[in-house]
C-alpha positions in Angstrom: -19.4 8.6 -0.2 -20.8 10.2 -3.3 -24.3 11.7 -3.6 -25.1 9.3 -6.2 -24.4 5.6 -5.4 -22.6 4.2 -8.5 -23.8 0.6 -7.6 -27.5 1.4 -6.9 -28.6 0.0 -10.3 -27.5 -3.5 -9.2 -30.0 -5.9 -7.4 -29.1 -8.0 -4.6 -29.1 -11.1 -6.9 -26.8 -9.4 -9.5 -24.3 -8.6 -6.6 -24.2 -12.2 -5.5 -23.8 -13.4 -9.2 -20.9 -11.0 -9.6 -19.3 -12.5 -6.5 -19.8 -16.0 -7.9 -18.1 -15.0 -11.1 -15.2 -13.5 -9.3 -14.9 -16.6 -7.3 -14.6 -18.5 -10.5 -11.9 -16.3 -11.7 -9.9 -16.7 -8.4 -10.5 -20.6 -8.6 -9.2 -20.8 -12.0 -5.9 -19.1 -11.2 -5.4 -21.1 -7.9 -5.8 -24.3 -9.9 -3.3 -23.2 -12.6 -0.4 -22.0 -10.3 2.8 -23.9 -11.1 6.4 -23.9 -11.8 6.3 -20.8 -14.2 4.9 -18.8 -11.3 7.6 -20.1 -8.8 10.3 -19.4 -11.5 9.1 -15.8 -11.7 9.4 -14.9 -8.0 12.7 -16.7 -7.7 14.1 -14.8 -10.6 12.8 -11.5 -9.3 14.5 -12.2 -5.9 17.8 -13.2 -7.5 17.8 -10.0 -9.6 16.9 -7.9 -6.6 19.7 -9.4 -4.4 22.4 -9.1 -7.2 21.4 -5.6 -8.0 21.6 -4.5 -4.4 24.9 -6.2 -3.9 26.4 -4.8 -7.0 25.0 -1.2 -6.1 26.5 -1.3 -2.6 29.7 -2.5 -4.1 29.8 0.5 -6.4 29.0 2.8 -3.5 32.2 1.7 -1.9 33.7 4.2 -4.4 31.1 6.8 -4.0 33.5 9.5 -3.4 33.6 9.7 -7.3 30.3 11.3 -8.7 29.8 8.7 -11.3 29.9 5.8 -8.8 27.6 7.8 -6.6 25.0 8.1 -9.2 25.2 4.6 -10.5 25.3 3.0 -7.1 22.3 5.2 -5.8 20.2 4.6 -8.7 20.8 0.8 -8.4 20.2 0.8 -4.7 17.0 2.8 -5.1 15.6 0.2 -7.7 16.7 -2.6 -5.5 14.8 -1.2 -2.4 11.7 -0.6 -4.4 11.8 -4.2 -5.9 12.3 -5.7 -2.4 9.6 -3.7 -0.8 7.0 -3.7 -3.6 7.2 -6.9 -5.8 8.8 -9.2 -3.3 8.2 -8.1 0.4 4.6 -6.8 0.1 3.5 -9.8 -1.9 5.3 -12.5 0.1 3.8 -11.2 3.2 0.5 -11.5 1.6 1.0 -15.1 1.3 0.9 -15.0 -2.6 3.8 -17.6 -2.7 3.0 -19.7 0.4 1.5 -22.5 -2.0 5.2 -23.1 -3.1 6.1 -24.6 0.4 9.5 -22.9 0.3 10.5 -21.9 3.8 12.7 -19.2 2.3 9.9 -17.6 0.4 7.0 -17.9 2.9 4.9 -15.1 4.8 5.8 -16.8 8.1 9.4 -16.4 7.7 10.0 -13.4 5.5 11.4 -10.3 7.1 11.5 -7.4 4.8 14.0 -4.3 4.3 11.4 -2.1 6.2 11.2 -0.5 9.7 7.8 -2.1 10.2 8.1 -5.7 11.6 6.7 -8.1 9.2 4.1 -9.6 11.7 2.8 -6.1 12.7 2.3 -5.0 9.2 0.5 -8.2 8.2 -2.1 -7.6 10.9 -2.7 -3.8 10.1 -2.5 -4.5 6.3 -3.7 -8.0 5.5 -6.1 -8.4 8.4 -7.6 -4.8 8.9 -7.0 -2.9 5.5 -7.9 -5.7 3.2 -11.0 -6.6 5.2 -12.1 -2.9 5.8 -11.0 -1.3 2.5 -12.0 2.4 2.4 -14.2 2.2 5.4 -13.9 5.3 7.3 -12.9 4.8 10.9 -11.9 1.1 10.2 -9.2 1.4 7.5 -6.2 3.0 8.7 -4.7 3.0 5.1 -7.5 5.6 4.2 -5.5 8.9 4.9 -3.3 7.2 7.5 -5.3 8.7 10.2 -3.8 12.2 9.3 -6.0 13.4 6.6 -9.6 14.3 5.8 -10.7 11.8 3.1 -14.3 12.6 2.4 -16.5 15.8 2.2 -18.8 14.6 4.8 -16.1 14.5 7.4 -16.2 17.7 9.6 -13.6 20.2 8.5 -11.2 21.6 11.0 -8.6 24.3 10.4 -5.8 21.9 10.9 -6.9 20.1 7.8 -5.4 23.1 5.9 -2.0 21.7 6.7 -2.8 18.0 5.2 -0.9 18.6 1.9 2.1 19.2 4.0 1.5 16.3 6.4 1.0 14.0 3.4 4.3 15.2 1.7 6.2 14.6 5.1 4.6 11.2 5.2 5.7 10.4 1.8 9.3 11.3 2.5 9.5 9.0 5.6 6.7 6.7 4.6 8.1 3.5 6.1 8.2 5.2 9.6 4.5 6.3 8.9 3.6 2.9 8.2 5.2 1.6 11.4 3.5 4.2 13.3 0.1 3.3 12.1 0.9 -0.4 12.5 1.3 0.5 16.2 -2.1 2.6 16.0 0.2 5.3 17.6 -2.5 8.0 17.5 -4.8 6.2 19.8 -2.1 4.7 22.0 -0.3 7.8 22.9 -2.6 8.2 25.8 -0.7 7.6 29.2 -2.9 4.6 30.2 -2.7 2.9 26.8 1.1 3.4 26.6 1.4 1.2 29.7 -0.5 -1.6 28.0 1.8 -4.6 27.9 0.8 -5.7 24.4 1.4 -2.2 23.1 4.7 -1.8 24.9 5.9 -5.2 23.5 4.9 -4.1 20.0 6.6 -0.7 20.4 9.8 -2.5 21.5 9.7 -4.8 18.4 9.4 -1.7 16.1 12.3 0.0 18.2 14.5 -3.1 17.6 13.7 -3.2 13.8 14.4 0.6 13.4 17.8 0.0 15.1 18.7 -2.9 12.7 17.7 -1.0 9.6 19.6 2.2 10.7 22.7 0.0 11.6 22.7 -1.6 8.3 22.1 1.4 6.2 23.7 4.2 8.0 26.5 2.6 10.0 27.8 -0.6 8.6 27.7 0.0 5.0 29.2 3.6 5.2 31.8 2.4 7.4 32.9 -0.2 5.0 33.2 2.5 2.5 36.1 4.1 4.3 37.1 7.3 2.7 33.5 7.2 0.9 31.7 7.1 4.3 29.8 10.4 3.9 28.8 9.9 0.2 27.7 6.4 0.9 25.5 7.7 3.9 24.0 10.2 1.5 23.4 7.6 -1.2 21.8 5.3 1.2 19.4 8.2 2.5 18.6 9.1 -1.1 17.8 5.6 -1.9 15.4 5.2 1.0 13.8 8.6 0.2 13.3 7.5 -3.5 11.8 4.1 -2.2 9.5 6.0 0.1 8.3 8.5 -2.4 7.7 5.9 -4.9 5.7 3.3 -2.7 3.7 6.2 -1.3 2.7 7.5 -4.7 1.7 4.0 -5.8 -0.4 3.4 -2.8 -1.9 6.9 -3.2 -2.7 6.1 -6.8 -4.5 2.8 -5.8 -6.6 4.2 -3.0 -7.1 8.0 -3.3 -7.8 9.4 -6.9 -11.1 11.0 -7.8 -13.7 8.3 -8.5 -12.7 6.0 -5.7 -15.5 5.5 -3.2 -15.3 5.5 0.5 -17.7 3.8 2.9 -19.4 4.4 6.3 -19.0 1.7 9.0 -22.6 0.9 9.0 -22.7 0.2 5.3 -20.8 -3.1 5.9 -23.1 -4.5 8.6 -24.1 -8.0 7.4 -22.0 -7.6 4.2 -22.1 -10.5 1.9 -19.3 -12.1 -0.1 -20.6 -10.4 -3.3 -20.9 -7.0 -1.4 -17.3 -7.2 -0.2 -16.2 -7.9 -3.7 -18.1 -4.9 -4.9 -16.6 -2.7 -2.2 -13.2 -3.7 -3.3 -14.0 -2.9 -6.9 -15.4 0.5 -6.0 -12.7 1.4 -3.4 -9.6 0.8 -5.7 -8.0 2.4 -8.7 -5.5 1.1 -11.3 -2.4 2.4 -12.9 -1.8 1.8 -16.6 1.7 1.2 -18.0 4.4 -1.0 -19.3 5.3 -4.5 -17.9 8.3 -3.0 -16.2 6.3 -0.4 -14.4 3.9 -2.9 -13.2 6.8 -4.8 -11.6 8.2 -1.8 -10.1 4.9 -1.0 -8.6 4.8 -4.5 -7.1 1.8 -5.0 -9.6 -0.1 -2.8 -7.3 -0.7 -0.8 -10.5 -3.4 -3.6 -10.7 -4.8 -2.5 -7.3 -8.4 -3.3 -8.2 -7.3 -7.0 -8.8 -4.9 -7.1 -5.9 -8.0 -5.9 -3.6 -10.2 -8.5 -5.1 -7.6 -11.3 -4.9 -4.9 -10.3 -2.3 -3.3 -13.8 -2.2 -2.9 -14.6 -5.9 0.5 -14.4 -7.4 1.2 -10.8 -8.3 2.4 -11.9 -11.9 -1.0 -13.2 -12.6 -2.8 -9.9 -12.1 -2.3 -8.7 -15.6 -4.3 -11.7 -17.2 -6.9 -11.2 -14.2 -7.3 -7.7 -15.0 -8.9 -8.6 -18.5 -11.6 -10.7 -17.0 -12.0 -8.4 -14.2 -12.6 -5.3 -16.4 -15.0 -7.4 -18.5 -17.2 -7.7 -15.3 -17.0 -4.0 -14.8 -18.5 -3.5 -18.2 -21.0 -6.2 -17.8 -22.4 -4.8 -14.6 -22.1 -1.1 -15.8 -19.4 -0.1 -13.2 -16.7 2.5 -13.5 -13.2 1.0 -13.8 -10.9 3.8 -12.4 -7.6 3.6 -14.2 -5.1 6.0 -15.6 -1.5 6.6 -16.3 0.8 7.4 -13.2 1.0 11.2 -13.9 -2.8 11.4 -14.2 -3.5 9.3 -11.1 -0.8 11.0 -9.0 -2.3 14.6 -10.1 -5.8 13.2 -9.3 -4.8 11.9 -5.8 -3.0 15.2 -4.8 -5.8 17.3 -6.2 -8.0 15.5 -3.9 -5.8 15.8 -1.0 -5.8 19.7 -1.6 -9.6 19.9 -2.1 -10.4 18.1 1.0 -8.0 20.2 3.0 -10.4 23.1 2.4 -14.0 23.5 3.9 -16.9 22.5 1.8 -18.4 25.4 -0.1 -21.9 23.8 0.6 -21.7 21.6 3.6 -23.8 18.6 3.3 -26.6 17.7 5.7 -25.8 14.7 7.8 -27.6 12.7 10.5 -26.6 12.9 14.2 -25.3 9.4 14.1 -23.4 9.8 10.8 -21.9 13.0 11.9 -20.5 11.4 15.0 -19.1 8.6 13.1 -17.5 10.8 10.8 -15.9 13.1 13.5 -14.7 10.0 15.3 -12.8 8.9 12.1 
C-alpha cells in the first residue's frame, strides 16, 4: 500500500474499459486454441518424462562422479519442468479444453508433497481471487513474513530473511503447510476438526509416497550407489525448491508490486479485479528457454490476468497487455532474474526492520494489518 496510488489517475469508466479490452484479448486466445497448443504441452511432457527416466538411469551409476553430476543436473531440470511448466499449469485447467483425461486438472497428480486438490483450492481459488490482499492471500509472505510497511513490526520479524531462506530450501513442504492453513489450525480445537484431519492425512499420505519414491525405492535400485543416489535426489529436490521459490518471489514481491487491504476489494468490479492483478504482479525478462523453465510464470502479470490460458501463449499476450499498461499510464514491473531476485530479497530485509518513520493508521486498519 504505497502512499501514492499508482492508479488514482484512472476514472471508473476507464477501469471498466480496460477490463473489456482485457476480456477481448482473452477471448481471442480462447477462440484460437488448437492443435499447435496441444502439440506443445504433449511435447513438453514427453521431454520431461524421458529426461527424468534417463537421469534416474544415469544415477544408478552415481558412485562415479561424472554420472552423479549428469544425473543430478538432469533430474533437477526434469523436476523443475514437471512442477512449473507442466504440473502448475495443468492444475490451473489450462489444458482441460483438450478433453484429454491424461492431461486434465481433475486427474493430474504432480511430483509434489502437496496433494493436487488441496493446492488447487489454496492457489487457484484463494490466491488468484485475492491476489496480494493482506489477510486473504496466503501466497503473500506465506504467513511468515511482514509484507508491508503498514503492518505492525515485531522483533520476531528480524528473523524473516532466515525464515524465507529455510522456506525456499523446503518450499514444497511450506506450500503443503499453507495449503492446510497450518498456522490457524494448530489450535487444539481446530486440530480435531474432521475436515482438517482428513486433509492432514491426505498430505501425510502424499509425503510418504514422495519420500518412498525419491529416498527409498530409487536409491535401493542403485545398489552400491545407494548413498550417492540418495544425495543426488535430495540435491535435485533442493534445486527445484530454490528455483520455484525464486520465480514465485520475483512474480509477487519485488519493489513496485502493490499490496491491498481487504476493504479495498469490497464491491470489486471485473475491471477493478483486472487492475489489481496488473498492479500486484511482476514479470521476469529472459529467453524462451528461461520462460519454459519458469513455467512461463516469468509472465506473471499475464498469468494473473488469464490463469487458465495455455502457458505457451503468454509471450504473445504480453505484447498486447504491455500496450495497455502504456495506454493507461501504468507501471509494468519487469526485469531480469538477477534484478528481480535482488529486489525481492532487498524488500524482505527492509521489511524485517522497524519503519524509520511509522505511518499513521486508523484503528480499523491497524486491527486488520495486525491480524494479517
